[in-house]
C-alpha positions as CSV (number, residue, x, y, z in Angstrom):
1,M,95.5,77.3,110.4
2,T,98.8,78.3,109.0
3,A,99.1,80.9,106.2
4,V,102.3,80.6,104.2
5,H,103.9,83.0,101.8
6,E,107.4,81.9,100.7
7,M,110.3,83.7,98.9
8,V,111.5,82.0,95.8
9,V,113.6,79.2,97.1
10,R,116.9,78.6,95.2
11,T,119.0,75.5,95.4
12,P,122.6,76.0,96.5
13,S,123.7,75.8,92.9
14,S,121.4,78.6,91.8
15,I,122.5,81.1,94.5
16,P,124.8,83.7,92.9
17,A,128.5,83.4,93.6
18,G,129.5,85.4,96.6
19,Y,126.1,85.2,98.3
20,T,125.4,83.4,101.5
21,R,122.0,81.9,102.3
22,V,120.6,83.0,105.7
23,A,117.4,81.9,107.4
24,V,115.9,84.4,109.9
25,V,113.0,83.7,112.3
26,V,111.2,86.7,113.7
27,V,108.6,86.3,116.5
28,N,105.6,88.6,116.5
29,Y,103.0,89.3,119.2
30,R,100.8,92.3,118.5
31,T,103.6,94.3,117.0
32,A,102.9,94.2,113.3
33,E,104.5,97.6,112.4
34,M,107.7,96.7,114.3
35,T,107.9,93.3,112.6
36,I,107.2,94.8,109.2
37,D,110.0,97.4,109.7
38,C,112.3,94.5,110.8
39,V,111.6,92.5,107.7
40,R,112.1,95.5,105.4
41,S,115.4,96.2,107.1
42,L,116.5,92.6,106.6
43,E,115.5,92.7,102.9
44,E,118.0,95.5,102.4
45,S,120.8,93.1,103.4
46,V,123.5,92.9,100.7
47,G,125.3,89.7,99.8
48,V,122.8,87.3,101.3
49,R,119.9,85.2,100.1
50,L,117.3,85.5,102.8
51,D,114.6,83.0,103.9
52,I,112.5,85.0,106.3
53,I,110.1,83.2,108.6
54,I,107.7,85.1,110.9
55,V,106.0,83.3,113.7
56,D,102.9,85.1,115.0
57,N,102.1,84.0,118.5
58,D,98.3,84.1,118.4
59,S,98.2,87.9,118.4
60,Q,94.3,88.0,118.4
61,D,94.5,91.2,116.3
62,D,95.2,91.7,112.6
63,S,99.0,91.5,113.0
64,A,99.4,88.3,110.9
65,E,97.3,89.6,108.1
66,R,99.1,92.9,108.0
67,I,102.5,91.3,108.0
68,Q,101.5,88.8,105.3
69,D,100.2,91.7,103.1
70,A,103.2,93.9,103.7
71,C,105.9,91.2,103.4
72,P,104.8,88.8,100.6
73,H,108.3,87.2,100.4
74,A,108.2,86.1,104.0
75,R,106.7,82.9,105.3
76,V,104.1,83.7,108.0
77,I,103.3,80.9,110.5
78,R,100.4,81.4,112.9
79,A,101.0,79.7,116.2
80,P,97.9,78.6,118.1
81,S,99.1,80.2,121.4
82,N,101.6,82.6,122.8
């Protein structure tokens, strides 16, 4: 089952002038803290509108839940296998 949390999606016309829209995919496998740090670093980017997608490769621990809780603006996808 896939759990999804999305950032507010803006249409191209609603993105502030001077901003670029960027989609980032981060793959996680049993490295929740490292992935959370990565997302927090990305969120500090200036001049971009981010769509952050995290793919958890069936970590079999609580990584996906921890990431989901810590990064509510990211979309978390749980893959059924690594």
